[in-house]
N, C-alpha and C positions, 0 to 999 in steps of 0.2 A: 307267745304261747296261747293256745286257745283256752277259753274259760269253760269250765263245766257248768251245765245247768243243773239245778236240783230237781227239775221236772222230768219225770220218766216218760219216755216216748218210744215208739217203734220206728225203725229205719229200714227202708227197702231199696234194694238194687235190682235192676233188670239187666241181665247180661245180653250180649248180641245174639246168642242162640235162643233167647226167650226164657232162660232159667231165671227164676225170681228167688232172691234170698232176702228174708226178713230177719232182723236181729232186734232183740229187746225183750222186755222193756229195759231201757238204758237211760242214764242221765249223762253219759259220756258224749263228747263232742266229735264223734266220728263223722267223716264227710265222704269217704270213698271205700268201696269194697273191691278187693282184688282176688283173682283166681288164676291158678296155674293148672292147666289140664295137660298132663304128660302121658304120651303114648309109649308104652314099654316095648322092648324087642319081642316079647311073647304075645303081643296084641292086646294085652290088658291096659287099663287106664288107671292112673293115680291122679287125685285131685287135692290140691293144697289151696287154702283160702284164708282170708283175714280181712280186717278193716283198719283203716288208718285215719288220722286226724287232718290229712291234707293230700292233695293230688301229688305234690312233690314227694311226700313220704311214700306214697304208693308206687310212683315211678322208680324210686330207688330199688324197689324189690325186683325189678327186671334183672338185675345182676344176679340175684339169688336163683332165678330161673335159669340163667345161662350157666351158673355153677352146677345146677342140677343135671344138665345135659352131660357134663363131664363126670361128675361124681356118681350119679345113679345110672348112667348109661341109657338115658331116654332116647328113643328113636326120633321123637318129635315132641313139640309142646306148643301150647298157646298161652300167652300171658295176657290177661284182660283186666281192665279197670272199669268200674261203673260208679257213677255218683250215687250216693245214698240220698233218699228223699224221706221226709217224715210222713208216716202213714198213721191213720187212726187206729186205735187199739182194737 
């Protein structure tokens, strides 16, 4: 299990399309950011996101995306993972 640091810091992820997400300040030991961009039948888009403490934990969320196709009736979706890096405050 990862250890938490007591030092607060900011974490940033850059997605393949150039979107930048910064979280913090946090003392938690997050390592990866994930995002599901779902295209609905009516042409609208839904976005779900979060952060995890390991790449393996993030990869497990792919199953949730596949369930979303069936449960929510998405036309299409992208599941993406990006590594978080520490950034100055």
